N, C-alpha and C positions, 0 to 999 in steps of 0.2 A: 597692096594698094595704100597711098598715103592716108585713105580716109579710116584705116584701122588703128591708126595711131592716135595717141592722146595729143600729139603735136611736138613741138619744140616748144619747151616751156619757158617759164620767166627767167630772167636774169638773177644769178646770185652768185656770190662768191664761192667757188668750189672747193670742195674737200674730199681728201682721198677715201676710198677707192673710186667712188663716183660721185657725180653731181649730175642731177637730172636736170640739166639747165644748158642755156646759153650763157658761157661764163667766162671770165677772166681767171685763169687758172694758174696759181702759183703756190703750190704746196711745198713744205720744207723741202723734200727731196730734190725738187727742181729748182728752187730758189737759190740753193748752194752754187749750182753750176749756170744758172741763167740770169743770175740776179733779180732786182725788182721788177723787171719786165715779165717774167714769167711767161706763160703762153696763152692763148685764148683757146675756147672750145666751145663747139656745139653738138648736141646730143639730139637722136631721135629716140623717143620712149614709148612703148606700149601702154595701153590702158591700165596694165597691170603694173607699171613701173619698171619694166625691163629695159634696159638699154639694149638696143638692136642696131644703132650707128653712132659713129663718133667722128667728127674731125676737128682735129688740133693744129695750129698753125703758131708761128713765133712771134712774140711781142716786140720784136726788134725791127730795124728798118726794112730787112728784106721779106718778112711776113711768109717766109718759108712754110708749107704744108709738111708736117712732121708725121702726120697720121690721118688715112681716113681709112674706114673700116666699116662694113655692114655685115651683120651676121649672114651666114651662108644660105640659110632657108629664106631670107627677106631680099636677097639681091635681085636684080633686074625689076625694080620696083620703082625705081626713081627716088630712092632715099639718098644715096650719095650727093645727086644732083641737088636734091632739095637742102641739104646740109650745105653744099657749096654757095647755094644762092643765099641761105640765111646768113652763112659766114660773111659773105661780101656786103649784104644790107646791113649787119650787126658792126663790123668795122666802120662803115660809112657813118652809121649812125652815132657810135661812140667814139669816133676819132681815133680807132685802132688802125694798126698796119693792117691793109688788105691783105688776104691770103693768096700766095703766089706758089704756083706748082713746084714742086721739088725737083731736081734734076735725077734724083734717085727713085726709081719708080718699080714697081712689079709689073709684069705683063698685064694684068688686069688694069692696072693704074694707067697704062698706056690707051688702052681699047676707051676707058671711060673718058679720059682728057680728050680723045679726038671726038668723042659724042658730045661735048659741050658746046 
């Protein structure tokens, strides 16, 4: 249940390996291939500070989602959907490219997209 999470925390500049944040993410290893646009990311974090969900999407015009993941033991709690909604709101608020579903997906991703 989402009530067990500390929330989706404040905006910060992300740094590898994780940022416990809703962030504009452009570490050095991505900047070389992505340019200054980098990518955007939102995270779900437990009260203990463990990242249990993440959604990353491109900072370019297409806004393609590159990764959506929730820990196996925390799936089916609405975390990915909450991350999607936060990503949409964050993009709107910050003037970022809105996330868009990728054409390349796993079977679990197909089912999740159909549920949105």
